[in-house]
N, C-alpha and C positions, 0 to 999 in steps of 0.2 A: 809493671807500671808503678811509678812512685806515687806516694800519697798526695803530692802537690801537683801532679800532672793534670792538665786539662782533660776533662772527660773521664777521670778515674772513678772507680766505684765509690770511693769515699767522698769525692766532690759531688757526685750525683745525689748521694744520700744526705749530705750535711752542709753543702756549700763549700766555702773556702776551708781547706783542710786544716790550716794552722789555727783558724778561729775555732773550728770544731775541737781540735786537740786541747786548746786552752779551756774549752767548756768541759771536756772530759776530765782534765786534771782538777777542775774545780767542782766536779761531780754535780753538774747542773743539767737540767732539762734543756734541750735545744730543739727548736722548730725551724724547718727550712722549707722554702718554696722552690720547687724544681720543675723541670719540664714534665707536664702531665703525661704526654705521649710516651716518654721514655719509661716512666714508672708503670703505667698501665700496660705497656707492652711486655712487661715481665710476667704478668699473670692476669688474665682477663676473666670475666664471667664465662665466656665461651670456653676458655681453657679448663676452668673448673668443671663445667658441664661435661666436657669430653672425658676428664679423669673419672668423674663419678658414674657416667652412663655408658661410656664406650671403651673402657679399658678394663683390665683385670686387676685393678688396684685392691690391695689387701690390707688388713690391719697388721701392724700398728701404724701404717701410713695414714689411716683415717681414724679419728675418734669423734664422738658427737656429745655435746653437752647442752644442758637446758637448766635454767634457774640455778646455776651454780653447781650442778651435779653432773658428773660424767655418766652417760647412759651405758648399759651393758652392751658389749659387742654383739650379743645374740639378737639384739633388737634391730640390727641393720646389716647383718652378714649372713652368708649362706655357705654351704659346702658344694664341691663339685669334684670331678675327676679329670685327670689329664694323663693320657697314655696309660690308663688303667690304675693310676695312683691317685690317692685322695688329695684334694686341696681344701684347706680350711681358711676361714677369715676373709673370704671374698666379699667385697662390699656389694650389697644388693642395692643398685641405684634407685629402684622404685621405693624401697622401704626407707632409704636414707632421705630421699626427697620428701616423702610423707612426713618424716620427723621434722625436717626443715620447715615444711609448710605449717607444722603445728607449733613453731616457735623455737626450734632447736638450732644451735650453732654447729656447723660442720667444720672440723679442724683437719687440715691437710698437714701432716707432719713429715719432717725430713725431706722437704721438696728439693733441697740441694742435691739429693741423691738420684732424683729421677725426672726433674723438670729442667730441660736444657738451659733456658734463659737464666734461671736462678742458680743452676750449677755453675755457669760462667761467672755470674756476679759474685757468688760466694768464693770462687777460686781467686778472683782478683782481690776481693776484700781481705781474704786471709793473708795474701802476700803483702798488702799495704799495711795491715795492722800487726801481723805476726802472731795472731791468735786464732785458734780454731773457731769456725763460725757455722751456723746452721740456719735453715729457713723453714718457717711454718706459715700457713695461711688460715684465715678465719672467715667463713661465709656465714653471715648473720642475717636473719629475716628482718623486715622493717619493724622498728620499735623494740626489738629484742635485745637482751643482754645475756651473753653466754656464761660469764663468770663474775662472781662478786669481787670486791676490792681485794687484791692480792699483790704480792711482789715476787720478782724473779731473782734467782741466784746468779744471774749474768746480766751484762749490759744488753740493751735491745735497741735496734732501729725499727721503727714502725712506719709503713707508708700505705696509703689508701689507693686502691686501684679501681674501685667502683662504689658509688653511693657516698655516704658520709657517716661519720661516727663521732659522737660527743664523748670526749675522754674526761675522766676525773683523775687528776694526778696530784698526789700528796707530796709536797716538798717541805723543807724546813721553814720556808717563808709562808706556807699556807697551801691552799688547794687551788690548782690551776685547772681550767676547763677548755683546753684547745679543741677546736672542731677540725677534724681531719677530712679532707676531700682529696680527690685525685690531684697529684702535683704537690702535696704537702707531706713531708716526712718528719718524724720526731725521734729524738734520741732520749732514752731513759737509762740513767745509771743503775747499776746493781742495787737491788733492794728498794727501789722506788715503788711505793704502793700505788696501784692504779686499777681502774675499771673502765669499761667503755660500753656505750649503748648505740645501736644503729638508730638512725633518724627515720625519715619518712619513706625511704626506699631501701632496697637490699644493700647490704654493706659487704665489701670484700677488702680485707687488708692483709698485708704480709708483715711478718715480724722476722727480723734477722737477729739471732742471738749470738753474742760474742762470749765464748767460753774462755775467760781470761787465764792466761798463764801467769803465775804469781812468783814473786821473789822467794816465798817460802818453798814453793815447789822446785824452783831451780836450785836453791841451796840444798834441799833434801836430796835431789838427784845427784848433785855434785859431791856430796859427802857420803853417799850410800856405800861405796866400796870401803871407805875408811871405817865407817861404823860396822860394816860386816867383818872387819878384822878384829873387832873387840871380842875378847874371850867370852864364851857363853857358859863358862863353868859356874857352878853353884857358889853362892855366898858361903863363907865358912860357918860351920855350926857354932853356935854360942855367940854370934856377933851381937845379940841383944845385950849381953852382959859386958861387952867391950866395944861400944859404938865409936870410941876415939880411934881404935885400931882400924875399924872399917873405914872411918873418914880418912885416915892417912893413906890407906890403900886406894880408896876412890880418888883422892887427890892425885896420887901418882899416875893412875890410869887416865884421868882427865888431862893431866899435863902431857902425857904421851899422845893422847888423842888430839889435843890442841896443836902439838908440834906437827902431827901428820896433816892436820887441816891447813896449817900455815904453809906447808910444802906443796899443797895442791896447785896445779897449773890452771889458773882461771881461764886463760885463753883456750886451753884444751877442753875445759868444761863447757865453755860457750860453743866450741866447735861440736861437741857431742850433743848439745841442745839443738843447734842448727840441724845437725844430722837427724836427730830424733824427730823433729818437727817436719823436715822436708823429705822424709822418706815414709811418712805415715798418712799422707793425704790420699783421698780416693782417686782412682784413675779417672781422668777427664779427657776422653778421646773422641769427641764428636767429629765425624768425618774420617775416623781412623781406618775404616775399611777401604775407602778410596785411596788413602795415603799408602797403605800397605800394597795395594794393587799397583800404584804408580811408582813406588820406590825403585823397582827393578829397572824402569825406563828413565830414571832420573839422569839428566844430562848437565853439562857444565853451565848451560844457560837457563836451566829450570828455575823459575821464581819460587822461592820458599818464604814462609812467614813463621815467626815465633808464635806458637799456640798461646792464646790469651790465658792468663792465670797459671801458667806453668813456670816454676822457678828454674834457674840454671845457676847453681852455686858451686864454685870450685874450691875444694879443700885439699891442701897438701898434707900428706900423711908422713909416717916415719920414713918411708922409702922415697928418697928424692927423685927417683926415676918414674914415680907413678903419681897420678892426681885423681881425686874422687870427684865425680860430677853428681850433684844431687838434683833430681828431676821431679820431686813431688811425691811419687809413690814408689820410688826406687833410687838406687845409686849405681853409677857406672865406675868401674876402675879402668883407667886408660893410661897410656904412656904420657909422661909429662911433656914430651917434645911437641905434642899437639895442643898444649895449653894456649899458646898464642892464637891458634885458629878458633879455639873455644871462646876465648875472650872476644874475638871478632864477632862470633855468633851472638854472644851475650849482648853486645853493644848495638845490635841492629834489630829493627822491627821486621824488616824484610831483607833478603839477600839471595844471591845466586851462588852456587858452588865456586864460580869463577872469582867471586869477591875474596876468596881465601887463597888466591894465587901467591900472595906474598909469604904465606906460611906453609903451604903444602903443594906438592905436585898434583897434576890433574887426577890421577888414579886415587891418590890418598884422600883428596878432598871429596871426591865422589863417594868413596867408602864411608867417610865420616858423615856426610850429609845423609846418605841412605840409612845409616845407623840411627841418626838423630830423628829422622822421619819415622822409622819403625818404633823408636822408643817414645814417640809422642811429643818431643820438644818442638819439632818443626812440622809444618803441614805444607803440602803442595798447593800453591795458589792456582785455582781452576777458574 
Protein backbone atom coordinates (compact mmCIF):
# COMPACT_ATOMS: atom_id res chain seq x y z
CA UNK A 1 0.00 0.00 0.00
CA UNK A 2 1.51 3.32 -1.00
CA UNK A 3 1.99 6.14 1.46
CA UNK A 4 -0.62 8.33 -0.24
CA UNK A 5 -3.24 5.59 -0.69
CA UNK A 6 -6.57 6.24 1.08
CA UNK A 7 -6.83 4.26 4.27
CA UNK A 8 -3.09 3.60 4.48
CA UNK A 9 -1.39 3.22 7.86
CA UNK A 10 0.38 6.55 7.42
CA UNK A 11 -2.85 8.37 6.54
CA UNK A 12 -4.59 6.89 9.59
CA UNK A 13 -1.86 8.13 11.91
CA UNK A 14 -0.97 11.45 10.33
CA UNK A 15 -3.67 12.61 7.93
CA UNK A 16 -2.53 13.55 4.43
CA UNK A 17 0.72 11.69 3.83
CA UNK A 18 2.42 14.48 1.87
CA UNK A 19 1.64 17.05 4.57
CA UNK A 20 3.03 14.69 7.19
CA UNK A 21 6.23 14.08 5.25
CA UNK A 22 6.74 17.83 4.97
CA UNK A 23 6.40 18.02 8.77
CA UNK A 24 8.89 15.19 9.18
CA UNK A 25 11.47 16.87 6.97
CA UNK A 26 10.97 20.02 8.98
CA UNK A 27 11.36 18.00 12.23
CA UNK A 28 8.13 19.37 13.66
CA UNK A 29 5.56 17.96 16.05
CA UNK A 30 2.37 17.02 14.21
CA UNK A 31 -1.08 16.40 15.77
CA UNK A 32 -3.81 14.69 13.75
CA UNK A 33 -7.50 13.98 14.36
CA UNK A 34 -8.48 10.50 13.12
CA UNK A 35 -11.36 8.05 13.38
CA UNK A 36 -11.55 7.17 17.11
CA UNK A 37 -13.02 3.73 16.45
CA UNK A 38 -10.20 2.83 14.07
CA UNK A 39 -7.51 3.68 16.63
CA UNK A 40 -9.32 2.27 19.68
CA UNK A 41 -9.85 -0.97 17.77
CA UNK A 42 -6.10 -1.49 17.60
CA UNK A 43 -5.75 -1.99 21.37
CA UNK A 44 -8.51 -1.51 23.94
CA UNK A 45 -8.65 -1.73 27.72
CA UNK A 46 -10.29 -5.14 27.35
CA UNK A 47 -7.38 -6.25 25.17
CA UNK A 48 -4.87 -5.18 27.81
CA UNK A 49 -6.93 -6.91 30.51
CA UNK A 50 -6.80 -10.13 28.49
CA UNK A 51 -3.04 -9.90 28.01
CA UNK A 52 -2.35 -9.25 31.69
CA UNK A 53 -4.84 -11.67 33.26
CA UNK A 54 -5.62 -14.40 30.74
CA UNK A 55 -2.43 -15.05 28.81
CA UNK A 56 1.03 -16.36 29.61
CA UNK A 57 2.73 -13.06 28.80
CA UNK A 58 6.32 -12.86 30.05
CA UNK A 59 9.03 -10.29 30.51
CA UNK A 60 10.49 -8.45 28.66
CA UNK A 61 7.07 -8.02 26.98
CA UNK A 62 5.95 -6.22 30.16
CA UNK A 63 7.70 -3.73 32.37
CA UNK A 64 6.26 -1.54 35.13
CA UNK A 65 7.36 1.96 36.12
CA UNK A 66 6.39 4.37 38.87
CA UNK A 67 7.57 7.90 39.65
CA UNK A 68 10.16 7.76 36.91
CA UNK A 69 11.74 4.46 38.01
CA UNK A 70 11.38 1.02 36.45
CA UNK A 71 10.30 -1.51 39.10
CA UNK A 72 12.17 -4.81 39.51
CA UNK A 73 10.66 -7.72 37.57
CA UNK A 74 10.52 -9.75 40.78
CA UNK A 75 7.77 -7.45 42.04
CA UNK A 76 5.28 -8.61 39.40
CA UNK A 77 6.49 -11.94 37.96
CA UNK A 78 6.48 -15.56 39.03
CA UNK A 79 7.87 -18.87 37.89
CA UNK A 80 6.11 -22.01 36.68
CA UNK A 81 6.76 -25.25 34.85
CA UNK A 82 5.63 -26.49 31.45
CA UNK A 83 6.08 -30.13 30.47
CA UNK A 84 8.46 -30.44 33.38
CA UNK A 85 10.65 -27.54 32.29
CA UNK A 86 10.92 -24.26 34.23
CA UNK A 87 9.38 -21.00 32.97
CA UNK A 88 10.56 -17.70 34.38
CA UNK A 89 9.36 -14.13 34.01
CA UNK A 90 5.64 -14.96 33.83
CA UNK A 91 3.62 -11.86 34.63
CA UNK A 92 1.50 -12.35 37.75
CA UNK A 93 -1.70 -10.51 36.82
CA UNK A 94 -2.77 -10.03 40.42
CA UNK A 95 0.53 -8.46 41.48
CA UNK A 96 0.76 -6.33 38.32
CA UNK A 97 -2.74 -4.95 38.86
CA UNK A 98 -1.98 -4.24 42.52
CA UNK A 99 1.00 -2.13 41.45
CA UNK A 100 -1.18 -0.40 38.87
CA UNK A 101 -3.77 0.32 41.56
CA UNK A 102 -0.98 1.91 43.59
CA UNK A 103 -0.09 4.37 40.81
CA UNK A 104 2.31 2.41 38.57
CA UNK A 105 2.29 2.48 34.77
CA UNK A 106 2.23 -0.89 32.97
CA UNK A 107 4.20 -0.93 29.72
CA UNK A 108 3.48 -3.56 27.07
CA UNK A 109 6.59 -3.84 24.92
CA UNK A 110 7.03 -5.23 21.41
CA UNK A 111 3.30 -5.51 20.73
CA UNK A 112 4.03 -5.74 17.00
CA UNK A 113 5.34 -9.26 17.68
CA UNK A 114 2.25 -10.69 19.37
CA UNK A 115 -0.85 -8.47 19.04
CA UNK A 116 -2.42 -9.09 15.59
CA UNK A 117 -3.98 -5.64 14.99
CA UNK A 118 -0.66 -3.89 15.69
CA UNK A 119 1.30 -6.56 13.83
CA UNK A 120 -0.70 -5.71 10.70
CA UNK A 121 -0.40 -1.93 11.23
CA UNK A 122 3.37 -2.12 11.74
CA UNK A 123 3.77 -4.33 8.66
CA UNK A 124 2.04 -1.76 6.46
CA UNK A 125 3.80 1.19 8.10
CA UNK A 126 7.22 -0.38 7.51
CA UNK A 127 6.50 -0.77 3.81
CA UNK A 128 5.18 2.79 3.50
CA UNK A 129 8.12 4.37 5.34
CA UNK A 130 10.92 1.92 4.50
CA UNK A 131 12.12 1.91 8.12
CA UNK A 132 11.84 -0.77 10.85
CA UNK A 133 9.01 0.01 13.29
CA UNK A 134 7.89 -1.21 16.71
CA UNK A 135 4.85 -0.83 19.00
CA UNK A 136 4.56 -0.34 22.77
CA UNK A 137 1.57 0.58 24.94
CA UNK A 138 1.31 2.42 28.27
CA UNK A 139 -1.48 1.82 30.79
CA UNK A 140 -1.47 4.60 33.39
CA UNK A 141 -3.84 5.02 36.37
CA UNK A 142 -5.80 8.27 36.84
CA UNK A 143 -3.62 11.26 37.65
CA UNK A 144 -0.35 9.32 37.40
CA UNK A 145 2.83 9.89 35.38
CA UNK A 146 5.05 6.92 34.63
CA UNK A 147 8.16 8.70 33.34
CA UNK A 148 9.79 12.10 33.82
CA UNK A 149 10.68 14.34 30.86
CA UNK A 150 12.84 12.31 28.47
CA UNK A 151 13.59 11.96 24.76
CA UNK A 152 13.73 8.96 22.45
CA UNK A 153 16.42 7.99 19.96
CA UNK A 154 13.81 7.37 17.25
CA UNK A 155 10.74 9.05 15.77
CA UNK A 156 7.45 8.24 17.52
CA UNK A 157 3.76 8.16 16.63
CA UNK A 158 1.52 8.34 19.72
CA UNK A 159 -2.23 7.69 19.80
CA UNK A 160 -4.69 7.41 22.66
CA UNK A 161 -7.12 4.47 22.85
CA UNK A 162 -8.68 5.07 26.30
CA UNK A 163 -8.97 8.04 28.65
CA UNK A 164 -6.88 11.14 28.16
CA UNK A 165 -3.31 12.23 28.73
CA UNK A 166 -1.82 15.71 29.00
CA UNK A 167 1.51 15.90 27.22
CA UNK A 168 4.42 18.23 27.85
CA UNK A 169 6.39 18.52 24.60
CA UNK A 170 9.53 20.67 24.41
CA UNK A 171 10.18 22.16 20.96
CA UNK A 172 12.59 24.85 19.70
CA UNK A 173 9.65 27.28 19.88
CA UNK A 174 8.78 26.50 23.49
CA UNK A 175 6.64 24.00 25.39
CA UNK A 176 3.47 22.63 23.84
CA UNK A 177 0.78 20.88 25.91
CA UNK A 178 -1.46 18.81 23.65
CA UNK A 179 -4.22 16.79 25.28
CA UNK A 180 -4.56 13.37 23.67
CA UNK A 181 -7.92 11.60 23.68
CA UNK A 182 -9.11 8.68 21.54
CA UNK A 183 -9.02 9.76 17.91
CA UNK A 184 -5.98 12.01 18.22
CA UNK A 185 -2.50 10.94 17.18
CA UNK A 186 0.77 12.84 17.55
CA UNK A 187 4.13 12.59 15.82
CA UNK A 188 7.31 13.38 17.77
CA UNK A 189 10.64 13.71 15.90
CA UNK A 190 13.74 12.00 17.24
CA UNK A 191 15.13 13.65 20.37
CA UNK A 192 11.99 15.64 21.27
CA UNK A 193 11.85 15.95 25.10
CA UNK A 194 8.43 14.96 26.42
CA UNK A 195 6.44 13.64 29.36
CA UNK A 196 2.76 12.81 29.87
CA UNK A 197 0.28 12.56 32.75
CA UNK A 198 -3.05 10.74 32.82
CA UNK A 199 -6.03 12.92 33.62
CA UNK A 200 -9.15 12.00 35.63
CA UNK A 201 -9.56 8.49 34.23
CA UNK A 202 -7.34 5.56 33.29
CA UNK A 203 -5.17 6.25 30.25
CA UNK A 204 -4.07 3.82 27.55
CA UNK A 205 -1.90 5.01 24.70
CA UNK A 206 0.17 3.29 22.04
CA UNK A 207 3.53 4.46 20.71
CA UNK A 208 4.88 3.40 17.34
CA UNK A 209 8.64 3.82 17.18
CA UNK A 210 10.35 4.37 13.81
CA UNK A 211 13.93 3.09 13.97
CA UNK A 212 15.35 5.11 11.13
CA UNK A 213 17.75 3.78 8.57
CA UNK A 214 20.34 6.49 7.93
CA UNK A 215 22.58 7.61 5.10
CA UNK A 216 25.60 6.89 7.30
CA UNK A 217 24.45 3.32 7.81
CA UNK A 218 23.80 2.83 4.10
CA UNK A 219 27.19 4.26 3.16
CA UNK A 220 28.95 2.12 5.79
CA UNK A 221 27.25 -1.03 4.51
CA UNK A 222 28.03 -0.08 0.91
CA UNK A 223 31.77 0.37 1.48
CA UNK A 224 32.19 -2.45 4.01
CA UNK A 225 33.72 -4.87 1.52
CA UNK A 226 36.07 -2.20 0.16
CA UNK A 227 37.28 -1.36 3.67
CA UNK A 228 37.71 -5.06 4.42
CA UNK A 229 40.19 -5.17 1.55
CA UNK A 230 42.51 -2.65 3.22
CA UNK A 231 45.61 -4.35 4.61
CA UNK A 232 45.62 -5.00 8.36
CA UNK A 233 49.42 -5.10 8.54
CA UNK A 234 51.20 -3.12 11.24
CA UNK A 235 52.44 0.41 10.74
CA UNK A 236 56.21 0.40 10.15
CA UNK A 237 58.47 0.59 13.17
CA UNK A 238 59.99 4.02 13.68
CA UNK A 239 57.22 5.93 11.92
CA UNK A 240 57.24 8.52 14.71
CA UNK A 241 60.68 9.60 13.51
CA UNK A 242 59.54 9.93 9.89
CA UNK A 243 55.86 11.02 9.82
CA UNK A 244 56.19 12.38 6.26
CA UNK A 245 56.97 8.90 4.98
CA UNK A 246 53.90 7.56 6.76
CA UNK A 247 51.79 10.38 5.32
CA UNK A 248 52.94 9.54 1.79
CA UNK A 249 52.06 5.88 2.22
CA UNK A 250 48.69 6.72 3.81
CA UNK A 251 47.95 9.04 0.90
CA UNK A 252 48.70 6.24 -1.56
CA UNK A 253 46.41 3.86 0.27
CA UNK A 254 43.63 6.44 0.56
CA UNK A 255 43.87 7.15 -3.16
CA UNK A 256 43.55 3.44 -3.86
CA UNK A 257 40.58 3.24 -1.49
CA UNK A 258 38.94 6.27 -3.13
CA UNK A 259 39.31 4.64 -6.55
CA UNK A 260 37.67 1.46 -5.29
CA UNK A 261 34.83 3.48 -3.75
CA UNK A 262 34.33 5.37 -7.03
CA UNK A 263 33.99 2.04 -8.81
CA UNK A 264 31.25 0.80 -6.50
CA UNK A 265 27.92 0.06 -8.18
CA UNK A 266 25.40 2.32 -6.44
CA UNK A 267 22.48 0.45 -7.98
CA UNK A 268 23.87 -2.84 -6.76
CA UNK A 269 24.35 -1.39 -3.27
CA UNK A 270 20.73 -0.22 -3.20
CA UNK A 271 19.57 -3.65 -4.34
CA UNK A 272 21.56 -5.15 -1.48
CA UNK A 273 19.92 -2.72 0.96
CA UNK A 274 16.47 -3.59 -0.36
CA UNK A 275 17.31 -7.28 -0.04
CA UNK A 276 18.65 -6.81 3.50
CA UNK A 277 15.53 -4.96 4.67
CA UNK A 278 12.96 -7.10 2.88
CA UNK A 279 14.32 -10.44 4.03
CA UNK A 280 14.64 -9.60 7.73
CA UNK A 281 11.08 -8.67 8.67
CA UNK A 282 9.21 -10.97 11.10
CA UNK A 283 6.88 -13.59 9.63
CA UNK A 284 3.31 -12.26 9.52
CA UNK A 285 1.09 -15.19 8.65
CA UNK A 286 -2.28 -14.71 10.38
CA UNK A 287 -4.62 -17.31 8.90
CA UNK A 288 -1.68 -19.22 7.48
CA UNK A 289 -2.87 -22.57 8.85
CA UNK A 290 -6.10 -22.31 6.87
CA UNK A 291 -4.17 -21.22 3.78
CA UNK A 292 -1.79 -24.19 3.94
CA UNK A 293 -4.76 -26.53 4.32
CA UNK A 294 -6.56 -24.89 1.39
CA UNK A 295 -3.57 -24.65 -0.95
CA UNK A 296 -3.83 -28.23 -2.14
CA UNK A 297 -7.43 -27.71 -3.32
CA UNK A 298 -6.72 -24.38 -5.00
CA UNK A 299 -8.46 -24.16 -8.39
CA UNK A 300 -8.29 -21.79 -11.35
CA UNK A 301 -11.28 -19.85 -10.03
CA UNK A 302 -10.20 -19.61 -6.37
CA UNK A 303 -10.20 -16.01 -5.15
CA UNK A 304 -6.86 -14.97 -3.66
CA UNK A 305 -5.77 -11.78 -1.92
CA UNK A 306 -2.38 -10.15 -1.36
CA UNK A 307 -1.62 -10.44 2.34
CA UNK A 308 -1.56 -6.95 3.86
CA UNK A 309 1.87 -5.67 4.81
CA UNK A 310 3.76 -8.25 2.73
CA UNK A 311 6.15 -6.90 0.09
CA UNK A 312 6.70 -8.47 -3.30
CA UNK A 313 9.83 -6.99 -4.84
CA UNK A 314 11.48 -8.51 -7.90
CA UNK A 315 15.24 -8.21 -8.36
CA UNK A 316 17.23 -9.35 -11.37
CA UNK A 317 20.52 -11.04 -10.52
CA UNK A 318 23.66 -11.80 -12.46
CA UNK A 319 21.95 -14.78 -14.08
CA UNK A 320 19.42 -13.40 -16.61
CA UNK A 321 17.47 -16.67 -16.48
CA UNK A 322 16.57 -16.19 -12.82
CA UNK A 323 14.74 -13.57 -10.73
CA UNK A 324 14.75 -13.03 -6.96
CA UNK A 325 11.42 -12.44 -5.20
CA UNK A 326 11.65 -10.64 -1.82
CA UNK A 327 8.73 -11.47 0.47
CA UNK A 328 9.58 -9.83 3.79
CA UNK A 329 11.10 -12.65 5.79
CA UNK A 330 12.61 -14.61 2.90
CA UNK A 331 13.49 -14.56 -0.77
CA UNK A 332 12.59 -16.95 -3.59
CA UNK A 333 14.78 -17.78 -6.56
CA UNK A 334 12.52 -18.49 -9.55
CA UNK A 335 12.82 -18.71 -13.36
CA UNK A 336 12.77 -15.32 -15.08
CA UNK A 337 10.12 -16.57 -17.52
CA UNK A 338 7.45 -16.27 -14.79
CA UNK A 339 8.32 -12.64 -14.06
CA UNK A 340 5.35 -11.28 -16.08
CA UNK A 341 3.00 -13.43 -13.98
CA UNK A 342 4.63 -12.15 -10.78
CA UNK A 343 4.26 -8.57 -12.00
CA UNK A 344 0.56 -9.31 -12.50
CA UNK A 345 0.32 -10.62 -8.93
CA UNK A 346 2.11 -7.49 -7.66
CA UNK A 347 -0.33 -5.17 -9.44
CA UNK A 348 -3.52 -6.68 -7.98
CA UNK A 349 -5.09 -6.57 -4.54
CA UNK A 350 -7.15 -9.66 -5.39
CA UNK A 351 -6.89 -12.17 -8.23
CA UNK A 352 -7.72 -15.68 -9.34
CA UNK A 353 -5.17 -18.03 -10.93
CA UNK A 354 -7.14 -17.67 -14.15
CA UNK A 355 -6.14 -13.97 -14.22
CA UNK A 356 -2.62 -15.16 -15.08
CA UNK A 357 -3.77 -16.95 -18.24
CA UNK A 358 -1.94 -14.46 -20.49
CA UNK A 359 1.36 -15.47 -18.88
CA UNK A 360 1.14 -19.13 -17.80
CA UNK A 361 -0.77 -22.27 -18.72
CA UNK A 362 -3.28 -23.57 -16.18
CA UNK A 363 -1.00 -26.09 -14.51
CA UNK A 364 1.88 -23.61 -14.21
CA UNK A 365 -0.26 -20.81 -12.78
CA UNK A 366 -1.80 -23.17 -10.22
CA UNK A 367 1.67 -24.29 -9.16
CA UNK A 368 2.79 -20.65 -8.81
CA UNK A 369 -0.29 -19.57 -6.84
CA UNK A 370 -0.06 -22.56 -4.50
CA UNK A 371 3.58 -21.69 -3.86
CA UNK A 372 2.75 -18.05 -3.13
CA UNK A 373 -0.03 -19.10 -0.75
CA UNK A 374 2.34 -21.40 1.14
CA UNK A 375 4.99 -18.68 1.23
CA UNK A 376 2.50 -16.24 2.76
CA UNK A 377 2.29 -13.64 -0.03
CA UNK A 378 -1.25 -14.66 -1.01
CA UNK A 379 -4.14 -15.77 1.19
CA UNK A 380 -7.24 -17.67 0.20
CA UNK A 381 -10.36 -15.51 0.47
CA UNK A 382 -12.83 -17.39 2.65
